N, CA, C and O of each residue as an XYZ file, in Angstrom:
204
protein
N     -38.223    -13.684    -15.053
C     -37.305    -13.502    -15.840
C     -35.724    -12.340    -14.499
O     -34.501    -12.410    -14.624
N     -36.483    -11.530    -13.500
C     -35.267    -10.563    -13.085
C     -34.624    -12.099    -11.518
O     -33.653    -11.652    -10.908
N     -34.900    -13.025    -11.185
C     -34.631    -14.074    -10.940
C     -33.663    -14.653    -11.439
O     -32.551    -14.733    -10.918
N     -34.051    -15.194    -12.682
C     -32.862    -15.793    -13.544
C     -31.463    -14.496    -13.774
O     -30.327    -14.458    -13.301
N     -31.743    -14.140    -14.128
C     -30.558    -12.540    -14.106
C     -29.765    -13.298    -13.321
O     -28.705    -13.902    -13.484
N     -30.724    -13.080    -12.193
C     -30.088    -12.591    -11.051
C     -29.406    -13.578    -10.634
O     -28.189    -13.465    -10.779
N     -30.024    -15.082     -9.875
C     -28.645    -16.533    -10.663
C     -27.990    -17.235    -11.398
O     -27.798    -18.439    -11.564
N     -27.585    -16.061    -11.932
C     -26.929    -16.738    -14.138
C     -25.737    -15.996    -13.362
O     -24.668    -16.516    -13.043
N     -26.303    -14.138    -13.026
C     -25.092    -13.448    -11.992
C     -24.824    -13.767    -11.008
O     -24.180    -12.974    -10.321
N     -25.100    -14.773    -10.584
C     -23.877    -15.055     -9.318
C     -23.215    -16.354     -9.351
O     -22.310    -16.784     -8.635
N     -23.866    -16.918    -10.363
C     -23.366    -18.413    -10.443
C     -21.865    -17.463    -11.709
O     -20.877    -18.152    -11.965
N     -21.926    -16.217    -12.222
C     -20.223    -15.790    -13.099
C     -19.745    -15.867    -11.806
O     -18.909    -16.567    -11.236
N     -20.636    -14.789    -11.424
C     -18.715    -14.652     -9.658
C     -18.418    -15.547     -9.358
O     -17.196    -15.660     -9.260
N     -19.429    -17.029     -8.937
C     -18.757    -17.551     -8.694
C     -17.526    -18.638     -9.615
O     -16.697    -19.407     -9.128
N     -17.748    -18.397    -10.754
C     -17.237    -18.813    -11.149
C     -15.762    -18.656    -11.711
O     -14.831    -19.406    -12.007
N     -16.185    -16.502    -11.700
C     -14.637    -16.763    -11.782
C     -13.787    -16.486    -10.168
O     -12.640    -16.927    -10.102
N     -14.415    -15.706     -8.803
C     -13.190    -15.851     -8.321
C     -13.017    -16.810     -7.749
O     -12.051    -16.649     -7.003
N     -13.909    -18.906     -7.571
C     -13.634    -19.654     -7.225
C     -13.283    -21.213     -8.577
O     -12.357    -21.985     -8.827
N     -14.605    -20.955     -9.056
C     -14.466    -22.059    -10.240
C     -12.955    -22.322    -10.977
O     -12.156    -23.254    -10.885
N     -12.947    -20.870    -11.861
C     -12.205    -20.786    -12.659
C     -10.205    -21.109    -11.662
O      -9.364    -21.897    -12.094
N     -10.041    -20.273    -10.454
C      -8.727    -20.933    -10.035
C      -8.795    -22.153     -9.542
O      -7.741    -22.714     -9.844
N      -9.773    -23.165     -8.683
C      -9.844    -24.395     -9.174
C      -9.310    -24.703     -9.998
O      -8.110    -24.962    -10.095
N     -10.437    -24.742    -11.044
C     -10.396    -25.868    -12.238
C      -8.186    -25.477    -12.901
O      -7.305    -26.317    -13.090
N      -8.121    -24.138    -13.020
C      -6.485    -23.572    -13.003
C      -5.909    -25.078    -12.559
O      -5.702    -26.032    -13.309
N      -5.712    -25.002    -11.120
C      -4.670    -25.275    -10.455
C      -4.721    -26.560    -10.765
O      -3.721    -27.212    -11.065
N      -6.145    -27.121    -10.706
C      -6.364    -29.442    -11.770
C      -5.651    -29.057    -12.717
O      -4.675    -29.779    -12.918
N      -5.771    -28.124    -13.432
C      -5.567    -29.020    -14.794
C      -3.978    -28.268    -14.467
O      -3.520    -28.232    -15.609
N      -3.243    -27.851    -13.843
C      -1.918    -27.822    -13.677
C      -1.529    -29.031    -13.377
O      -0.654    -29.743    -13.871
N      -2.261    -29.194    -12.525
C      -1.539    -30.612    -11.925
C      -1.928    -31.454    -12.314
O      -1.176    -32.411    -12.131
N      -2.992    -31.738    -12.934
C      -3.238    -32.652    -13.825
C      -2.399    -33.786    -15.323
O      -2.271    -34.945    -15.717
N      -1.909    -31.790    -15.754
C      -0.938    -31.707    -16.957
C       0.448    -32.101    -16.443
O       1.268    -32.633    -17.192
N       0.783    -31.749    -14.740
C       2.174    -31.794    -14.747
C       3.581    -30.863    -16.195
O       4.354    -31.416    -16.978
N       3.277    -29.138    -15.905
C       3.773    -29.374    -17.094
C       5.357    -28.473    -16.817
O       5.616    -27.312    -16.503
N       5.999    -29.416    -17.050
C       8.092    -28.981    -16.242
C       7.774    -27.003    -16.474
O       7.269    -26.393    -17.417
N       8.199    -26.640    -15.484
C       8.805    -24.879    -15.443
C       9.802    -24.687    -15.997
O      10.767    -24.955    -15.281
N      10.078    -24.305    -17.058
C      11.029    -24.100    -18.048
C      11.791    -22.733    -16.940
O      11.178    -21.792    -16.435
N      13.595    -23.115    -16.793
C      14.025    -21.701    -16.557
C      14.804    -21.239    -16.966
O      15.199    -21.883    -17.938
N      15.605    -19.993    -16.715
C      17.040    -19.399    -17.493
C      17.448    -19.263    -16.907
O      17.282    -18.357    -16.091
N      18.873    -20.677    -16.932
C      20.478    -20.061    -15.722
C      20.795    -18.928    -16.293
O      20.369    -18.219    -15.381
N      21.394    -17.808    -17.437
C      21.788    -17.662    -18.008
C      21.244    -15.743    -17.634
O      21.578    -14.736    -18.260
N      20.424    -15.852    -16.526
C      19.198    -14.834    -16.776
C      20.333    -14.493    -15.736
O      20.993    -15.273    -15.050
N      20.400    -12.567    -15.829
C      21.366    -11.901    -14.343
C      20.801    -11.340    -14.008
O      20.288    -10.678    -14.910
N      20.231    -10.927    -12.461
C      19.184    -10.554    -11.668
C      19.923     -8.781    -11.487
O      21.134     -8.801    -11.267
N      19.483     -7.815    -11.542
C      19.878     -6.434    -11.825
C      19.478     -6.298    -10.914
O      18.254     -6.408    -10.992
N      20.123     -5.895     -8.998
C      20.025     -5.140     -8.926
C      19.364     -3.194     -8.650
O      18.556     -2.826     -7.798
N      19.924     -2.512     -9.481
C      19.437     -1.369    -10.097
C      18.003     -1.084    -10.252
O      17.342     -1.858    -10.945
N      17.387      0.016     -9.649
C      16.327      0.424     -9.517
C      15.866      1.064    -11.456
O      16.751      1.287    -12.282
N      15.158      1.140    -11.596
C      14.647      2.112    -13.102
C      13.355      3.011    -12.413
O      12.250      2.776    -11.923
N      14.220      4.183    -12.698
C      12.649      5.023    -12.401
C      12.185      6.288    -13.585
O      12.989      7.082    -14.073
N      10.901      6.247    -13.848
C      11.262      7.021    -15.123
C      10.552      8.526    -14.310
O       9.414      8.743    -13.894
N      11.930      9.469    -14.327
C      10.984     10.568    -14.657
C      10.928     11.633    -15.413
O       9.917     12.334    -15.417
């Protein structure tokens, strides 16, 4: 039973750190959704700090 928990935990860690990013990038390439941009966006050079 303890070995099963070990291997399932190891598989879950593998999926979290390697499997999910690979799957997400593959789906992004397959679906090919366009990136929408906002041309009216004005970048501000001001740095706002909460004091």
